[in-house]
N, C-alpha and C positions, 0 to 999 in steps of 0.2 A: 504494500500500500504506500510505502514511502516513495517509490518510483513514480506513483501517480500524484504525488504531492498531498496525499491525505495523511494527516497526523493528529495526534492528541493535542489539544490546546494546553498551553502552560509550559512549565519547566519540568524537566526530568530530574535535575538537581539544581543547586544554587547557581551554577554557571553554564548549564547545558539545557537548551530548549528542545522540545520535541521537533519543532520546525527545523532546527539546525541539523538534526539527525537525518531528515528527509533529503538533504542535499549530499549525504555521504554514501559511499558504497556500504553494503551490508557488513563487511569486515571492519571498516572504519567506524561505523555506527556502533557495532558491538564493543569495539575497543573504547569508545567514548562513554559507554555506560559505566557508572561507578561500580566498584567491586561489590558493595552492598546490594546494588540493584541486580547484578549478575547472580549473586548468591540467592536472592529472592526468586528469580526466574528459575534457576536450576532446582531449587528446593520445591517449588510448586510443581514442576515437571516430575520430580522424583516422587512426590506424594501422589500425584495423579497416576503414575505408573504402578505404585504400590496398591492403590485402591482398585484399579481396573485389571491388573495382571497378577499381583503378588498373592492374593488370598483366594485364588480360584482352584488351587490344586494343580493337576497336570494341565499344561498349556494346550489349547485346542490344536495347535500345529503339531503336537506330539501325541495326539490321540485322545486328549481330554474333551470335555464338553464344549460346544461352541458357545461363546458369550452371547447372552441375550441382548446386551446393549448394541452389538454390531449386527447380529443375526437374530431377527425376531424369533420367538419361540416357535419352532417348526418341528413337526414329528419326523425325525430322521430314522425311525425304526424300519421303514420300508425302503431305505436307501442302502444299496449294497456297500459293504466295506471297501470294495475295490473303487467304486465311484467316489466315495468319501475320501479315500486316500488320494485319488487323482485330483480332486478339487482342492485338498489341502496343499498338495504339491504345486498346483497352479497358483494358489494364493502366495506361497513362498516365492515362486518365480516372479510373480508380479511385483512383490515387494523388492526383490533384488533388482529388477529392471528399473523400478522407480528410483532406487538409490544410485544406480549407475547413471541414470538420466540427469538427476539433479547435480551430481558431481561433474558431469560433462558440461552442464551450463556454467557451473562455478569455475571450472577450469578454463573454459573459453572466455569468460568474462575477465579473469585475472591474467591469463596468458593468451592473448589473441593469436589464433592460428593453431592452438594446441589440439583442437578437435576439428578436423577438416570438414566434417558434415555440418558443423555449426559456424563455420567461418562467415563472418558478417559480409553480406553482399547487398549494399544499399540500405542497410538497416533492417533487413528481413532475414530470418533464419530459415 
């Protein structure tokens, strides 16, 4: 949202405004966040992960129950174990592809020409 010029009003800290962060690259903006702010962000993510993943027993990608927050309560008793395993593997592969994709965009942004498929041609990828 920073790239679109959308930001929170006010100040992030006594000397950094949210508006000033919108003119920085993501790496520079993160670097400008005070250490206490970074700690709050990381702690919030940690707590969210604990709540949604930590107390459910076996993870659904390793054979556990599917989380009802993400997948509405559906009766999987009539789904074959082979199909369920195939869908779990597809979900893992999609996650891996998403991670590779975002890292490719980050690499191309920071090192122009590092990802030939994303080389900027007239502002369009």
